C-alpha positions as CSV (number, residue, x, y, z in Angstrom):
1,X,181.7,104.8,-17.1
2,X,178.4,103.8,-15.7
3,X,177.8,102.3,-19.4
4,X,180.6,100.0,-19.0
5,X,180.0,98.9,-15.5
6,X,176.5,98.2,-17.0
7,X,177.7,96.3,-19.8
8,X,180.1,94.2,-17.1
9,X,176.9,93.5,-15.4
10,X,174.8,92.4,-18.0
11,X,177.4,90.4,-19.5
12,X,178.1,88.4,-16.0
13,X,174.4,87.9,-15.8
14,X,174.1,86.3,-19.0
15,X,177.5,84.0,-18.9
16,X,176.0,83.0,-15.1
17,X,172.6,82.3,-16.3
18,X,174.1,80.4,-19.6
19,X,176.6,78.2,-17.4
20,X,173.7,76.9,-14.4
21,X,171.6,74.1,-15.9
22,X,167.8,74.0,-14.5
23,X,167.8,77.8,-13.5
24,X,165.3,78.1,-10.2
25,X,165.3,82.0,-10.1
26,X,164.5,84.2,-13.6
27,X,163.5,81.7,-16.1
28,X,160.2,81.3,-17.3
29,X,158.7,78.1,-18.3
30,X,157.3,78.5,-21.9
31,X,153.7,78.2,-22.9
32,X,154.6,76.4,-25.9
33,X,154.2,72.8,-25.7
34,X,156.7,72.2,-28.5
35,X,159.6,74.2,-26.6
36,X,160.7,71.0,-25.1
37,X,160.9,72.7,-21.5
38,X,159.5,71.3,-18.2
39,X,159.6,72.5,-14.5
40,X,160.9,70.5,-11.9
41,X,161.0,71.0,-8.6
42,X,161.1,74.8,-9.2
43,X,164.0,74.5,-12.0
44,X,163.4,75.0,-15.5
45,X,165.1,72.2,-17.7
46,X,164.7,71.5,-21.6
47,X,164.8,68.1,-23.0
48,X,167.5,66.2,-24.1
49,X,169.3,67.0,-20.9
50,X,172.6,66.1,-18.9
51,X,172.1,64.2,-15.5
52,X,174.6,66.8,-14.3
53,X,172.2,69.3,-15.0
54,X,169.8,67.7,-12.6
55,X,172.6,66.9,-9.9
56,X,173.5,70.8,-10.1
57,X,169.7,71.0,-8.1
58,X,170.7,68.3,-5.7
59,X,168.5,65.5,-8.2
60,X,170.6,61.9,-7.3
61,X,169.9,58.5,-9.2
62,X,168.4,56.1,-6.7
63,X,170.6,53.1,-6.9
64,X,170.2,50.9,-3.3
65,X,172.3,48.1,-5.3
66,X,175.2,50.0,-6.6
67,X,174.4,49.2,-9.9
68,X,174.2,52.6,-12.1
69,X,177.8,53.6,-12.1
70,X,178.8,50.7,-14.1
71,X,175.5,50.7,-16.6
72,X,176.1,51.3,-19.8
73,X,173.6,51.7,-23.0
74,X,174.2,50.5,-26.7
75,X,173.6,53.3,-29.3
76,X,169.8,53.9,-29.8
77,X,169.3,51.9,-26.1
78,X,167.0,53.1,-23.3
79,X,166.7,52.6,-20.0
80,X,164.4,54.2,-16.8
81,X,166.0,55.1,-13.2
82,X,164.6,56.9,-10.1
83,X,166.1,60.3,-9.3
84,X,165.3,61.4,-6.0
85,X,165.6,64.8,-4.4
86,X,165.0,64.9,-0.8
87,X,161.6,63.3,-0.3
88,X,161.1,63.9,-3.8
89,X,160.9,60.8,-6.6
90,X,160.4,60.9,-10.3
91,X,161.3,58.4,-12.9
92,X,163.5,59.6,-15.8
93,X,164.5,57.8,-19.2
94,X,168.3,57.7,-20.5
95,X,168.9,57.1,-23.9
96,X,172.3,56.3,-25.6
97,X,171.9,59.0,-28.2
98,X,175.2,58.7,-29.5
99,X,177.0,55.8,-32.4
100,X,178.9,54.7,-29.6
101,X,178.3,52.9,-26.4
102,X,178.0,55.0,-23.5
103,X,177.8,54.9,-19.2
104,X,174.4,55.6,-18.7
105,X,175.5,58.8,-16.5
106,X,176.9,60.1,-20.2
107,X,174.0,59.1,-21.9
108,X,171.2,61.9,-22.1
109,X,167.6,62.2,-20.3
110,X,165.0,62.3,-22.7
111,X,162.2,62.1,-20.3
112,X,160.2,61.4,-17.4
113,X,157.2,60.1,-15.7
114,X,155.5,61.3,-12.9
115,X,152.3,59.6,-11.3
116,X,150.3,61.0,-8.4
117,X,150.3,57.5,-6.3
118,X,153.8,56.7,-6.6
119,X,155.9,59.8,-7.5
120,X,156.0,62.8,-5.4
121,X,158.4,65.2,-7.8
122,X,156.9,69.0,-8.3
123,X,156.7,69.2,-12.6
124,X,154.6,71.4,-14.5
125,X,154.4,71.5,-18.0
126,X,154.3,74.0,-20.7
127,X,150.9,75.6,-20.3
128,X,150.7,75.3,-16.7
129,X,149.8,71.8,-16.7
130,X,151.0,69.6,-13.5
131,X,149.4,66.7,-11.1
132,X,145.9,68.0,-10.4
133,X,145.3,70.2,-13.4
134,X,141.9,69.8,-14.9
135,X,140.8,68.0,-18.2
136,X,139.7,71.1,-19.4
137,X,142.9,72.5,-18.7
138,X,144.8,70.2,-20.4
139,X,142.9,70.0,-23.5
140,X,143.1,73.5,-24.2
141,X,146.7,73.7,-23.8
142,X,147.5,70.4,-25.7
143,X,144.4,69.2,-27.5
144,X,145.3,70.5,-31.2
145,X,147.9,67.9,-30.4
146,X,146.2,64.8,-29.4
147,X,147.1,61.9,-31.3
148,X,145.5,58.5,-29.2
149,X,143.0,58.2,-26.5
150,X,142.7,55.1,-24.6
151,X,139.9,54.4,-22.2
152,X,140.5,52.4,-19.0
153,X,137.6,51.5,-16.3
154,X,139.3,54.2,-14.1
155,X,141.1,56.4,-16.3
156,X,141.7,58.0,-19.5
157,X,145.1,58.1,-21.1
158,X,145.9,60.7,-23.5
159,X,148.9,60.9,-25.8
160,X,149.9,64.5,-27.5
161,X,152.5,64.8,-30.3
162,X,154.9,67.7,-31.8
163,X,157.4,67.2,-34.2
164,X,160.2,66.9,-31.3
165,X,158.4,65.2,-28.3
166,X,155.3,63.4,-27.0
167,X,153.2,63.8,-23.7
168,X,151.6,61.1,-22.5
169,X,148.6,62.3,-19.4
170,X,146.2,60.4,-17.7
171,X,143.3,62.0,-16.1
172,X,141.3,60.1,-13.4
173,X,137.3,59.7,-14.7
174,X,135.9,60.3,-11.6
175,X,137.9,63.2,-10.5
176,X,138.5,64.7,-13.7
177,X,142.1,65.5,-13.1
178,X,145.4,64.8,-14.3
179,X,147.0,61.8,-12.6
180,X,149.9,61.2,-14.8
181,X,152.6,63.4,-16.8
182,X,155.0,62.4,-18.8
183,X,157.3,63.5,-21.5
184,X,159.7,62.3,-23.7
185,X,162.1,63.5,-26.5
186,X,161.6,61.6,-30.1
187,X,165.1,59.7,-30.3
188,X,164.6,59.4,-33.9
189,X,165.0,63.1,-34.5
190,X,168.8,63.4,-33.2
191,X,169.8,60.4,-35.5
């Protein structure tokens, strides 16, 4: 009898875990940069994902002009919107990965960006890289995937690629700290 109860509890736990998008408790962010995982405000997500997965954890599209509900995307088209959750905000990329015209809300979220001076969302990339991480920490995790470096007056932009997605990370030259995180799923992988 105890064994049956234990099995039932495990099944309930697994089904509950699978049914919920963006798990806040019990989930671990992978250290593998090719996992397509990221952490946003304590919840773990995997790209591409649906808007509903973020809405489950109280994120909503910031749309003061009530334009979003009617916005459509052609096949292969992308658009960037801001999401908010209380005082936190983040830029996200919607992409139509299908062959049909879709409402923006039916399209996939394929990427995000957080710039320290504009966005306040708490984002963690695989390898525990976040706003405020050091250049050395970033290179230790992503150095093998480095594709491009652009040097600017006050910052350096790094582009890292896997087979499925890429990261853009900007480091402030003066402080040697990460000030921008971006991750995007390669839309060509889905077509």
